BAZAKE-741686 format. One record per residue (C-alpha): residue number from 1; x, y, z. Coordinates in nm, 3 decimals. Example, Ala and Ser with C-alpha at 12.3 -4.5 7.8 and 13.67 -1.06 7.14 Angstrom:
// residues 2
nr:1 east:1.230 north:-0.450 up:0.780 $
nr:2 east:1.367 north:-0.106 up:0.714 $
***
This chain:
// residues 319
nr:1 east:-4.916 north:-4.715 up:-3.067 $
nr:2 east:-5.203 north:-4.657 up:-3.303 $
nr:3 east:-5.123 north:-4.417 up:-3.589 $
nr:4 east:-5.405 north:-4.244 up:-3.776 $
nr:5 east:-5.311 north:-4.074 up:-4.102 $
nr:6 east:-5.496 north:-3.792 up:-4.274 $
nr:7 east:-5.465 north:-3.736 up:-4.650 $
nr:8 east:-5.258 north:-3.433 up:-4.749 $
nr:9 east:-5.485 north:-3.187 up:-4.934 $
nr:10 east:-5.276 north:-3.055 up:-5.224 $
nr:11 east:-5.465 north:-2.728 up:-5.269 $
nr:12 east:-5.237 north:-2.437 up:-5.370 $
nr:13 east:-5.208 north:-2.163 up:-5.102 $
nr:14 east:-5.463 north:-2.343 up:-4.882 $
nr:15 east:-5.301 north:-2.681 up:-4.826 $
nr:16 east:-5.150 north:-2.613 up:-4.482 $
nr:17 east:-5.460 north:-2.450 up:-4.323 $
nr:18 east:-5.669 north:-2.725 up:-4.484 $
nr:19 east:-5.440 north:-2.991 up:-4.340 $
nr:20 east:-5.451 north:-2.834 up:-3.993 $
nr:21 east:-5.832 north:-2.830 up:-4.009 $
nr:22 east:-5.855 north:-3.193 up:-4.123 $
nr:23 east:-5.610 north:-3.307 up:-3.856 $
nr:24 east:-5.799 north:-3.114 up:-3.589 $
nr:25 east:-6.140 north:-3.252 up:-3.685 $
nr:26 east:-6.009 north:-3.610 up:-3.699 $
nr:27 east:-5.829 north:-3.566 up:-3.369 $
nr:28 east:-6.143 north:-3.430 up:-3.203 $
nr:29 east:-6.335 north:-3.738 up:-3.314 $
nr:30 east:-6.074 north:-3.964 up:-3.154 $
nr:31 east:-6.053 north:-3.752 up:-2.838 $
nr:32 east:-6.429 north:-3.759 up:-2.781 $
nr:33 east:-6.432 north:-4.135 up:-2.832 $
nr:34 east:-6.120 north:-4.231 up:-2.633 $
nr:35 east:-6.098 north:-3.954 up:-2.367 $
nr:36 east:-5.716 north:-3.955 up:-2.326 $
nr:37 east:-5.545 north:-3.861 up:-2.000 $
nr:38 east:-5.348 north:-3.581 up:-2.165 $
nr:39 east:-5.307 north:-3.437 up:-2.516 $
nr:40 east:-4.968 north:-3.363 up:-2.672 $
nr:41 east:-4.970 north:-3.075 up:-2.920 $
nr:42 east:-4.680 north:-3.073 up:-3.163 $
nr:43 east:-4.730 north:-2.713 up:-3.274 $
nr:44 east:-4.830 north:-2.418 up:-3.063 $
nr:45 east:-5.049 north:-2.239 up:-3.318 $
nr:46 east:-5.131 north:-2.504 up:-3.579 $
nr:47 east:-5.310 north:-2.723 up:-3.326 $
nr:48 east:-5.281 north:-2.519 up:-3.006 $
nr:49 east:-5.640 north:-2.387 up:-3.039 $
nr:50 east:-5.768 north:-2.745 up:-3.053 $
nr:51 east:-5.600 north:-2.802 up:-2.717 $
nr:52 east:-5.776 north:-2.500 up:-2.571 $
nr:53 east:-6.108 north:-2.627 up:-2.705 $
nr:54 east:-6.063 north:-2.973 up:-2.556 $
nr:55 east:-5.957 north:-2.838 up:-2.220 $
nr:56 east:-6.250 north:-2.598 up:-2.194 $
nr:57 east:-6.520 north:-2.833 up:-2.323 $
nr:58 east:-6.398 north:-3.179 up:-2.221 $
nr:59 east:-6.167 north:-3.097 up:-1.930 $
nr:60 east:-5.868 north:-3.275 up:-2.091 $
nr:61 east:-5.529 north:-3.112 up:-2.014 $
nr:62 east:-5.274 north:-3.061 up:-2.290 $
nr:63 east:-4.896 north:-3.044 up:-2.323 $
nr:64 east:-4.730 north:-2.815 up:-2.580 $
nr:65 east:-4.400 north:-2.886 up:-2.759 $
nr:66 east:-4.204 north:-2.584 up:-2.888 $
nr:67 east:-3.907 north:-2.565 up:-3.124 $
nr:68 east:-3.802 north:-2.206 up:-3.196 $
nr:69 east:-3.880 north:-2.116 up:-3.556 $
nr:70 east:-4.255 north:-2.098 up:-3.497 $
nr:71 east:-4.209 north:-1.867 up:-3.198 $
nr:72 east:-3.994 north:-1.617 up:-3.389 $
nr:73 east:-4.249 north:-1.604 up:-3.671 $
nr:74 east:-4.545 north:-1.561 up:-3.435 $
nr:75 east:-4.388 north:-1.261 up:-3.261 $
nr:76 east:-4.433 north:-1.049 up:-3.576 $
nr:77 east:-4.814 north:-1.084 up:-3.568 $
nr:78 east:-4.982 north:-0.931 up:-3.260 $
nr:79 east:-5.308 north:-1.125 up:-3.289 $
nr:80 east:-5.126 north:-1.455 up:-3.338 $
nr:81 east:-4.889 north:-1.378 up:-3.052 $
nr:82 east:-5.189 north:-1.319 up:-2.825 $
nr:83 east:-5.340 north:-1.653 up:-2.926 $
nr:84 east:-5.013 north:-1.833 up:-2.858 $
nr:85 east:-4.980 north:-1.662 up:-2.520 $
nr:86 east:-5.324 north:-1.800 up:-2.428 $
nr:87 east:-5.237 north:-2.150 up:-2.549 $
nr:88 east:-4.915 north:-2.149 up:-2.347 $
nr:89 east:-5.078 north:-1.997 up:-2.039 $
nr:90 east:-5.340 north:-2.274 up:-2.015 $
nr:91 east:-5.106 north:-2.564 up:-2.100 $
nr:92 east:-5.046 north:-2.826 up:-1.832 $
nr:93 east:-4.682 north:-2.836 up:-1.942 $
nr:94 east:-4.445 north:-2.702 up:-2.204 $
nr:95 east:-4.140 north:-2.873 up:-2.350 $
nr:96 east:-3.870 north:-2.699 up:-2.550 $
nr:97 east:-3.566 north:-2.827 up:-2.738 $
nr:98 east:-3.287 north:-2.575 up:-2.668 $
nr:99 east:-3.178 north:-2.295 up:-2.439 $
nr:100 east:-3.245 north:-2.055 up:-2.727 $
nr:101 east:-3.609 north:-2.163 up:-2.747 $
nr:102 east:-3.634 north:-2.147 up:-2.370 $
nr:103 east:-3.533 north:-1.780 up:-2.389 $
nr:104 east:-3.792 north:-1.716 up:-2.662 $
nr:105 east:-4.073 north:-1.845 up:-2.440 $
nr:106 east:-4.011 north:-1.561 up:-2.196 $
nr:107 east:-4.141 north:-1.322 up:-2.465 $
nr:108 east:-4.476 north:-1.497 up:-2.430 $
nr:109 east:-4.493 north:-1.455 up:-2.054 $
nr:110 east:-4.385 north:-1.812 up:-1.977 $
nr:111 east:-4.167 north:-1.856 up:-1.670 $
nr:112 east:-3.876 north:-2.099 up:-1.697 $
nr:113 east:-3.999 north:-2.316 up:-1.410 $
nr:114 east:-4.302 north:-2.413 up:-1.623 $
nr:115 east:-4.083 north:-2.544 up:-1.906 $
nr:116 east:-3.910 north:-2.876 up:-1.955 $
nr:117 east:-3.588 north:-2.844 up:-2.155 $
nr:118 east:-3.550 north:-3.167 up:-2.350 $
nr:119 east:-3.297 north:-3.185 up:-2.631 $
nr:120 east:-3.394 north:-3.395 up:-2.935 $
nr:121 east:-3.221 north:-3.729 up:-2.971 $
nr:122 east:-3.045 north:-3.941 up:-3.227 $
nr:123 east:-3.070 north:-4.312 up:-3.311 $
nr:124 east:-2.705 north:-4.354 up:-3.224 $
nr:125 east:-2.672 north:-4.724 up:-3.304 $
nr:126 east:-2.809 north:-4.676 up:-3.654 $
nr:127 east:-2.518 north:-4.446 up:-3.739 $
nr:128 east:-2.263 north:-4.710 up:-3.638 $
nr:129 east:-2.375 north:-4.944 up:-3.917 $
nr:130 east:-2.213 north:-4.941 up:-4.261 $
nr:131 east:-2.492 north:-4.959 up:-4.522 $
nr:132 east:-2.398 north:-4.939 up:-4.892 $
nr:133 east:-2.393 north:-4.603 up:-5.066 $
nr:134 east:-2.579 north:-4.596 up:-5.397 $
nr:135 east:-2.512 north:-4.229 up:-5.474 $
nr:136 east:-2.230 north:-4.149 up:-5.715 $
nr:137 east:-1.996 north:-3.903 up:-5.546 $
nr:138 east:-1.688 north:-3.723 up:-5.683 $
nr:139 east:-1.340 north:-3.838 up:-5.580 $
nr:140 east:-1.150 north:-3.620 up:-5.337 $
nr:141 east:-1.231 north:-3.460 up:-5.004 $
nr:142 east:-1.595 north:-3.373 up:-4.951 $
nr:143 east:-1.781 north:-3.108 up:-4.756 $
nr:144 east:-2.150 north:-3.179 up:-4.702 $
nr:145 east:-2.454 north:-2.974 up:-4.610 $
nr:146 east:-2.767 north:-3.184 up:-4.567 $
nr:147 east:-3.114 north:-3.046 up:-4.503 $
nr:148 east:-3.397 north:-2.846 up:-4.652 $
nr:149 east:-3.274 north:-2.575 up:-4.888 $
nr:150 east:-3.372 north:-2.262 up:-4.699 $
nr:151 east:-3.206 north:-1.926 up:-4.642 $
nr:152 east:-3.129 north:-1.994 up:-4.276 $
nr:153 east:-2.927 north:-2.308 up:-4.353 $
nr:154 east:-2.626 north:-2.119 up:-4.494 $
nr:155 east:-2.555 north:-2.316 up:-4.812 $
nr:156 east:-2.501 north:-1.980 up:-4.985 $
nr:157 east:-2.220 north:-1.896 up:-4.742 $
nr:158 east:-2.056 north:-2.229 up:-4.823 $
nr:159 east:-2.072 north:-2.146 up:-5.194 $
nr:160 east:-1.915 north:-1.808 up:-5.117 $
nr:161 east:-1.610 north:-1.949 up:-4.935 $
nr:162 east:-1.549 north:-2.250 up:-5.161 $
nr:163 east:-1.329 north:-2.075 up:-5.423 $
nr:164 east:-1.089 north:-1.957 up:-5.151 $
nr:165 east:-1.073 north:-2.306 up:-4.999 $
nr:166 east:-0.996 north:-2.459 up:-5.339 $
nr:167 east:-0.684 north:-2.246 up:-5.365 $
nr:168 east:-0.549 north:-2.434 up:-5.063 $
nr:169 east:-0.715 north:-2.771 up:-5.121 $
nr:170 east:-0.764 north:-2.837 up:-5.495 $
nr:171 east:-0.919 north:-3.182 up:-5.440 $
nr:172 east:-1.219 north:-3.036 up:-5.254 $
nr:173 east:-1.586 north:-3.085 up:-5.346 $
nr:174 east:-1.900 north:-2.939 up:-5.188 $
nr:175 east:-2.214 north:-3.157 up:-5.175 $
nr:176 east:-2.559 north:-3.010 up:-5.110 $
nr:177 east:-2.824 north:-3.263 up:-5.011 $
nr:178 east:-3.193 north:-3.176 up:-4.993 $
nr:179 east:-3.462 north:-2.978 up:-5.171 $
nr:180 east:-3.650 north:-2.662 up:-5.080 $
nr:181 east:-3.760 north:-2.310 up:-5.173 $
nr:182 east:-3.405 north:-2.169 up:-5.179 $
nr:183 east:-3.284 north:-2.413 up:-5.444 $
nr:184 east:-3.323 north:-2.179 up:-5.741 $
nr:185 east:-3.119 north:-1.908 up:-5.572 $
nr:186 east:-2.848 north:-2.153 up:-5.468 $
nr:187 east:-2.820 north:-2.296 up:-5.818 $
nr:188 east:-2.782 north:-1.944 up:-5.959 $
nr:189 east:-2.503 north:-1.872 up:-5.709 $
nr:190 east:-2.333 north:-2.199 up:-5.796 $
nr:191 east:-2.355 north:-2.132 up:-6.169 $
nr:192 east:-2.193 north:-1.790 up:-6.123 $
nr:193 east:-1.919 north:-1.923 up:-5.894 $
nr:194 east:-1.566 north:-1.994 up:-6.024 $
nr:195 east:-1.597 north:-2.316 up:-5.823 $
nr:196 east:-1.916 north:-2.424 up:-6.004 $
nr:197 east:-1.771 north:-2.758 up:-6.118 $
nr:198 east:-1.701 north:-2.847 up:-5.752 $
nr:199 east:-2.057 north:-2.781 up:-5.629 $
nr:200 east:-2.289 north:-3.082 up:-5.650 $
nr:201 east:-2.665 north:-3.077 up:-5.585 $
nr:202 east:-2.773 north:-3.424 up:-5.472 $
nr:203 east:-3.146 north:-3.353 up:-5.456 $
nr:204 east:-3.365 north:-3.538 up:-5.211 $
nr:205 east:-3.165 north:-3.792 up:-5.012 $
nr:206 east:-3.354 north:-4.113 up:-4.937 $
nr:207 east:-3.359 north:-4.224 up:-4.577 $
nr:208 east:-3.156 north:-4.538 up:-4.650 $
nr:209 east:-2.880 north:-4.318 up:-4.798 $
nr:210 east:-2.855 north:-4.074 up:-4.507 $
nr:211 east:-2.605 north:-4.276 up:-4.303 $
nr:212 east:-2.368 north:-4.383 up:-4.585 $
nr:213 east:-2.371 north:-4.030 up:-4.730 $
nr:214 east:-2.265 north:-3.879 up:-4.397 $
nr:215 east:-2.001 north:-4.149 up:-4.351 $
nr:216 east:-1.853 north:-4.079 up:-4.696 $
nr:217 east:-1.780 north:-3.712 up:-4.624 $
nr:218 east:-1.489 north:-3.544 up:-4.446 $
nr:219 east:-1.667 north:-3.249 up:-4.282 $
nr:220 east:-2.031 north:-3.168 up:-4.220 $
nr:221 east:-2.066 north:-2.794 up:-4.284 $
nr:222 east:-2.397 north:-2.630 up:-4.200 $
nr:223 east:-2.335 north:-2.258 up:-4.121 $
nr:224 east:-2.692 north:-2.173 up:-4.021 $
nr:225 east:-2.795 north:-1.819 up:-3.927 $
nr:226 east:-3.094 north:-1.613 up:-3.820 $
nr:227 east:-3.257 north:-1.447 up:-4.123 $
nr:228 east:-3.397 north:-1.095 up:-4.138 $
nr:229 east:-3.744 north:-1.248 up:-4.113 $
nr:230 east:-3.653 north:-1.426 up:-3.788 $
nr:231 east:-3.624 north:-1.775 up:-3.935 $
nr:232 east:-3.388 north:-1.974 up:-3.713 $
nr:233 east:-3.257 north:-2.324 up:-3.645 $
nr:234 east:-3.431 north:-2.442 up:-3.327 $
nr:235 east:-3.176 north:-2.718 up:-3.260 $
nr:236 east:-3.032 north:-2.917 up:-3.553 $
nr:237 east:-3.062 north:-3.294 up:-3.513 $
nr:238 east:-2.855 north:-3.337 up:-3.829 $
nr:239 east:-2.548 north:-3.216 up:-3.637 $
nr:240 east:-2.591 north:-3.507 up:-3.395 $
nr:241 east:-2.639 north:-3.747 up:-3.685 $
nr:242 east:-2.315 north:-3.629 up:-3.845 $
nr:243 east:-2.134 north:-3.650 up:-3.511 $
nr:244 east:-2.269 north:-4.002 up:-3.457 $
nr:245 east:-2.095 north:-4.096 up:-3.784 $
nr:246 east:-1.764 north:-3.971 up:-3.645 $
nr:247 east:-1.710 north:-3.668 up:-3.869 $
nr:248 east:-1.636 north:-3.315 up:-3.744 $
nr:249 east:-1.915 north:-3.059 up:-3.780 $
nr:250 east:-1.920 north:-2.684 up:-3.841 $
nr:251 east:-2.239 north:-2.500 up:-3.752 $
nr:252 east:-2.360 north:-2.144 up:-3.713 $
nr:253 east:-2.339 north:-1.976 up:-3.376 $
nr:254 east:-2.712 north:-1.904 up:-3.369 $
nr:255 east:-3.038 north:-2.047 up:-3.242 $
nr:256 east:-3.036 north:-2.391 up:-3.086 $
nr:257 east:-2.731 north:-2.510 up:-3.277 $
nr:258 east:-2.528 north:-2.394 up:-2.977 $
nr:259 east:-2.680 north:-2.692 up:-2.790 $
nr:260 east:-2.627 north:-2.940 up:-3.075 $
nr:261 east:-2.257 north:-2.871 up:-3.140 $
nr:262 east:-1.996 north:-2.895 up:-2.867 $
nr:263 east:-1.778 north:-2.604 up:-2.980 $
nr:264 east:-1.410 north:-2.699 up:-3.027 $
nr:265 east:-1.494 north:-3.055 up:-2.918 $
nr:266 east:-1.733 north:-3.215 up:-3.168 $
nr:267 east:-1.671 north:-2.933 up:-3.413 $
nr:268 east:-1.681 north:-2.555 up:-3.441 $
nr:269 east:-1.945 north:-2.286 up:-3.413 $
nr:270 east:-1.890 north:-1.995 up:-3.653 $
nr:271 east:-2.039 north:-1.660 up:-3.741 $
nr:272 east:-1.992 north:-1.516 up:-4.088 $
nr:273 east:-1.808 north:-1.626 up:-4.401 $
nr:274 east:-1.454 north:-1.549 up:-4.287 $
nr:275 east:-1.473 north:-1.748 up:-3.965 $
nr:276 east:-1.635 north:-2.033 up:-4.159 $
nr:277 east:-1.347 north:-2.032 up:-4.409 $
nr:278 east:-1.087 north:-2.029 up:-4.133 $
nr:279 east:-1.238 north:-2.322 up:-3.945 $
nr:280 east:-1.286 north:-2.533 up:-4.256 $
nr:281 east:-0.930 north:-2.456 up:-4.365 $
nr:282 east:-0.794 north:-2.564 up:-4.028 $
nr:283 east:-0.986 north:-2.892 up:-4.031 $
nr:284 east:-0.872 north:-2.972 up:-4.385 $
nr:285 east:-0.510 north:-2.884 up:-4.305 $
nr:286 east:-0.507 north:-3.095 up:-3.986 $
nr:287 east:-0.666 north:-3.432 up:-4.078 $
nr:288 east:-0.552 north:-3.611 up:-3.761 $
nr:289 east:-0.704 north:-3.347 up:-3.534 $
nr:290 east:-1.018 north:-3.348 up:-3.750 $
nr:291 east:-1.051 north:-3.725 up:-3.707 $
nr:292 east:-1.003 north:-3.689 up:-3.332 $
nr:293 east:-1.273 north:-3.423 up:-3.325 $
nr:294 east:-1.503 north:-3.655 up:-3.518 $
nr:295 east:-1.446 north:-3.934 up:-3.266 $
nr:296 east:-1.515 north:-3.692 up:-2.982 $
nr:297 east:-1.836 north:-3.602 up:-3.161 $
nr:298 east:-1.933 north:-3.968 up:-3.175 $
nr:299 east:-1.917 north:-3.983 up:-2.796 $
nr:300 east:-2.100 north:-3.650 up:-2.770 $
nr:301 east:-2.386 north:-3.775 up:-2.991 $
nr:302 east:-2.423 north:-4.094 up:-2.787 $
nr:303 east:-2.533 north:-3.879 up:-2.494 $
nr:304 east:-2.842 north:-3.775 up:-2.693 $
nr:305 east:-3.005 north:-4.118 up:-2.722 $
nr:306 east:-3.383 north:-4.085 up:-2.773 $
nr:307 east:-3.468 north:-4.297 up:-2.469 $
nr:308 east:-3.380 north:-4.018 up:-2.226 $
nr:309 east:-3.596 north:-3.735 up:-2.368 $
nr:310 east:-3.888 north:-3.966 up:-2.441 $
nr:311 east:-3.890 north:-4.095 up:-2.083 $
nr:312 east:-3.863 north:-3.746 up:-1.934 $
nr:313 east:-4.158 north:-3.612 up:-2.135 $
nr:314 east:-4.369 north:-3.921 up:-2.061 $
nr:315 east:-4.307 north:-3.901 up:-1.688 $
nr:316 east:-4.358 north:-3.522 up:-1.669 $
nr:317 east:-4.684 north:-3.522 up:-1.865 $
nr:318 east:-4.849 north:-3.816 up:-1.688 $
nr:319 east:-4.779 north:-3.743 up:-1.323 $
***
């Protein structure tokens, strides 16, 4: 496949709208020249209007992919919601990644029979390899949260329950991988915590270190939640990646995570700090059952190979 890249305009406060405009203009040039059979739009309002334009002027149908977070944010703005309703109404097809997102689409007047539910996948074989780990990690048992540092991810809840867990398991460490806008707040919480010397910020994790980092940890803990602003986890591919490595996972009972974690099989779904503490405590106190849960998760993740969803979307959008 041909890949065309557009330079990222690093203009404060304007960089995302500028990027959307540049991508749209460049895409229109290619569309006029190549006249594709169908367009695939990766974001319902960032490039959805370009799909409408191409359909109405060039007669080219478009397919929209939805995820969850963007739909919850759009609902708070009536004019933007109306635009998205129009984009969805005129789409030749709509894909969505979780049952949660499927429910959200009903708020935009989209009937379920128009939607294709296709869970994201995981490169399962990659997570069976044993690449070297170049990160220096503390000795002892390790809990890991890996992802962008945002309020919905729940790293703050992990920091909250860590002191209590250390009373039972004094060899415990909590690793936070990733960067993001919530980092300053998380570091302040960590500094004020009595468990501050057991909280480790790893920063940005390079792609070649993703697999060995997951493999080096005992539990993947990612207690995501829906924020007051409606920010939500649409699915959570990282849960599948952790499961593919054979470690148990603990996720929030919210958004699309319910589809990514097989509750009480590949791990646990939790709601709130106390339930999170209880589930983590049980896994740490029962290492054999935790390992069995991790192995069950490995099998669970294998069922999400990328070949399946890619084939389903290709066949649905080209028939």
